[in-house]
N, C-alpha and C positions, 0 to 999 in steps of 0.2 A: 504494500500499500504506500503510495507516494505521499509527500507532504501536503499536497493540495487537496487530497481526498478527505483528510481528517476534518478540516473546517466544514467541508460540504456535508459530511455525515453528521457532525454536530448540529449544523443548521437544520438539516432535515429532522433530526430527532426533536429539536426545540419546536419546530413547526408542528410536529405531531402532538407534542405535549400541549402547545397553545390551542390547537384545534380541539383536543380532548377536553381541556379546561373550559374552552368557550362553549362546547356542546353541553357540558355539565351545568354551566351557569345558566344557559337558556332553559334547560330542563328544570332547574330549581325555580327560576322565575315563573315558568309555566305551571309548576306544581303549586306555587303560592297563589296564582290567579285561580286555579281550579279549586283550591281549598277555600278561598274567600267565596267564590260563587256557590260552592256546595253548602257552606255555612249559611249563606243568605237564603238559598232555596230551602234548606232544612228549617230555618226559623219561620219562614213564611208558611211552608206546608204544615209545620207542627201546629201553628196557630189555626190554620184552616181546618186541620183534622180535629183539633180540640173544639172547634166551634161547629162541628158537623151536626150535632144534635139541635142546636138553635137554628141552623140553616135548614135542616129537614122539617122542623116544626113550623118555622115562620115563613120560609120560602123568601120570595122577593119582597114581601112585606117588611122584612127586617131592614132593608135599605130604603124603603119608600115611605114608611110611616114614622110618626113620632110618639107613638103610644108605648111608654116604658113602664110596665107594671109587673115586677117580679112576683108579686103575690098571686096574680092570675096567669103567670107564665106568658105574658105578652111583651114582646121586645121589638121596638122600632128604633133604629139607629139614627134617624134623620136629625133629631135634636143635638146629640153630641157631634155629629158630622158638621152641622151648621155652626155650632159654637166653635169648633176647632178652626174652621175656615175663616170665620168672621174675626176672631181674636187675632189670628195670624195676619189677616189683611190690615186690620187696624194698626198692629205693631209695625208692619212694613210702611204704611202711609206716614207714620211718625218717624220711624228709624232711618229710612233712606235719605230724605233731605237733610236731617240732622247729622247723619254720618258723613254725607258729602260735604256739608259745611265745615265739620270738625277737620276732616281730612285735608280739604283745601286750605283751611286756616293754618294747619301745621306745616304744610309744604310750601305755601306761597306767601302768607301774611305774617305769621307769628315771628317775633325775634328769635334768633338762634338760642338765646339763653333760656327761653321758656319752652322750646319744642320738646326737649327730652323729659322734663317733669310732667308735661301734659300727656305725652305718649306713655310714660310709665303708669300714670294714673289710669289711663284707659285700659292698659293691659291688666292692671289690678282689678278693674271692674269685671273683666272677663273671667278672672279667677275666683270671684266670690261665689259661693255655693248658691244654688237656686232657692233653697229654703230661706236663706237670709233675705233675698228679694221678696219672697212671699210674706215674711214677717214684717218687713218694711212696708209692703203694700197694705197689709191688714191694719197695722197700727199707726201708720202716717198718712198714706194716700187715701185710704177709705174715709177717714174723718174729713179730709179736705173735699173729697167728692161729695160726701153727704151734706156738708155745710155750704159749700160754695158752688161747685161745678154743676151738680145735678139740678138744683133750683134754677140756676142761670140757663141751663139748656132747656128745661121745661118752659120757662117764661119766654125765651127768645126764639128758640127753634122748634119747640113743640107744637106751635100753632101753624107752622107752615104746612100747606096741603101736600100730602104724599110724603115729603121728607120728614115731616113732624113725627110720624109714628116711630122713627128711629130714636127720638129724643124725648119721649114721654114715658114717665115711670115714677115710682115712689122714690123718695130720697134715701135709699138704703145704703148707697155708696159702693156696694158690691154688685158685680155684674160683668157683662161682656166687655164694656168700655174700660172698666178698671183693669180687667185682665189684659186687655190690649195695651194699655199704658205700661204695665209691669213688663210684659213681653218686649215692648219697644226698648225699654231701658236695658233689658238683658241682651238683646241682639245688637244694639248700637256698638259695643266694643268690637264685636267680630266684623261687622261691616266696615267700621272705621278703620280698623287695622288693615283690612284687605285693600280698601281704597287708598289709604296712605302709602302703602308699599308700591302700588301700581302707579300712583301719581308721581312718585319719585323716579320712575323709569322714563318719564317724558323727557326727550332731549332738551337741554337748556336753550339751545339755539332756537328751537321753535318758539318757545315762550318769549325769549328776548327779542326775536324778530317781530312778534306780534306787538310787544310793548313799544318797540321802536316805531311801528306804524301807527301808534296812537290808540291801541286797543286798551280797554279798561280791564280790571281784574276779572269782572264777570264775563266779558267777551273772551278772554283767554281761557277761562275755565270751561265755558260752554262750547267754543269753537275750536280749541286746541286740545285741552287736557281730556275732556270727555270723549271726543271721537278717537283719540289715540289709544285710550284705555278701556273702551266700552265693553269689550269682550270680557276682560277680567273683572270689570265692575259688575256686569250682569251675573257673572259667576259668583261673586261675593254676595250679591243680593239674594240669590237663590239659596246659597248655603245658609244665610241668616234666616230665610223663610223656612228652610228645613228644620232649623233649630227651633223656631217658634211653633211649628206644627207639632213637635214632639214634646214640648216642655210640659212638665207634670206638677211638681210640688208648688212652685210659685203661683201657677194658675189655680191650683186647688184652694189656696188660701183666700183668694179674692173673687173667684168667679161666681160663687153662690151655691154651686153644686145642686142645681135644680134641673131635673131632666124634663124640660118642657120647651116647646118651640115657640119663641116669641120674637116679633120683629124689633122690639125695643132693645137698644143697647144698654139701657139703664137698669134693666131687670135681671135677676139672677138667671144663670144658665149653667152650662157645663161643656167640657171638651172630652174627647175620647180618652186622652191620657189621664185626666183628672178623674173621670168616672171609674176607670179601671183601678187607679190607685186607691180610691176611697172604698170601693165595694169588693175588690177581689178577695180580701182576707176573709170576708164573711159569706161569700157566695157559695152555693152548693148546686151541684148537678146542672140543670138547665141554665140557671143564672150564670154559673161559671162558663158554661159553653158560649153563652151570649157575649160575655166579656172577652173571651178569647177570639171570638169572631169580630168583635170591635177592634181588637189589636191587629187582626189581619187587614181590616179596613184602613186603619191608620198606616200600616205598612204600604198598602196600595196608594193611598193619598200622597205619602211622602215620595214613593217611587215615581208617581206620575209627575209630581212637581219637579223633581230632579231630572227626569227624562225630558220634560219641556225645556228646562234650562239647557240641557245638552243640545237639543235640537236648535234652540235659538243661537247658541254659540257656534254650531256647525254652519248655520245659515250666514251668520255674520262673517265667519272665516271664509266661506265661499265668496261672499260679496266683496270682502277686502282683497281676496285673491284676484277677482276680476278687475 
């Protein structure tokens, strides 16, 4: 064997080892993906299997009616589904503009010396347990809603034809609107952190060019920052929406836990997660089956929301590619 064949043999052996390691790495990654998908499918199917008794007994009425009476074994999931969606929508209506304002303030307006303390405070808000938010909502927000907000809404918005039915109700303080406020405060840190990070990726030259042409801060944010980061911003918003849909303890403190369908945002209601948390420990037989089926419904709602987000991001990506 000559001197030139030794390096070639060593190179071939190294190529074989690298190819083997790369193949093992791809297999490991594929196995993790399969494991996650199997766990996801197992969780969904186990809830559906656990809820089979309620599904066989109630049929499609379970999804289309609001009659929830465990004593008479009548279960209609429309009221908790409605409460889950309404509280999440209220939370996003409040949280999205507030999060955008905080993120833009931190990246474009705030002095450098104050940016880090505010960012740290927002991150700490994300780390607070949800039960703390629930206790704050019950002992601080509910009295404010009872004394000030609910009477004002009744007097000023309750008389509006059509829209007024959303803002008429007793001054209890607890209800869907209060739960939406608490959820908004909970998801603001997550959406703000996402927006702040993506706003920092906008090239400085683009913003400086806009300012040089006479653009205001609002015009820069609306015409430069948002178009450049809209895909990531939409993704962060839908992640916050997914968090709001599945929140349990904070909502259970302030929503009222009343399983009835009402258009008023000021009256007590419930959500899927809150109803399961409150009643699962004492449920038996068919009632437990109904709660498990509710869990499957929550799984479907969250999956649909995230799937819609993914489709929107794919459409935006194709549009930007064109």
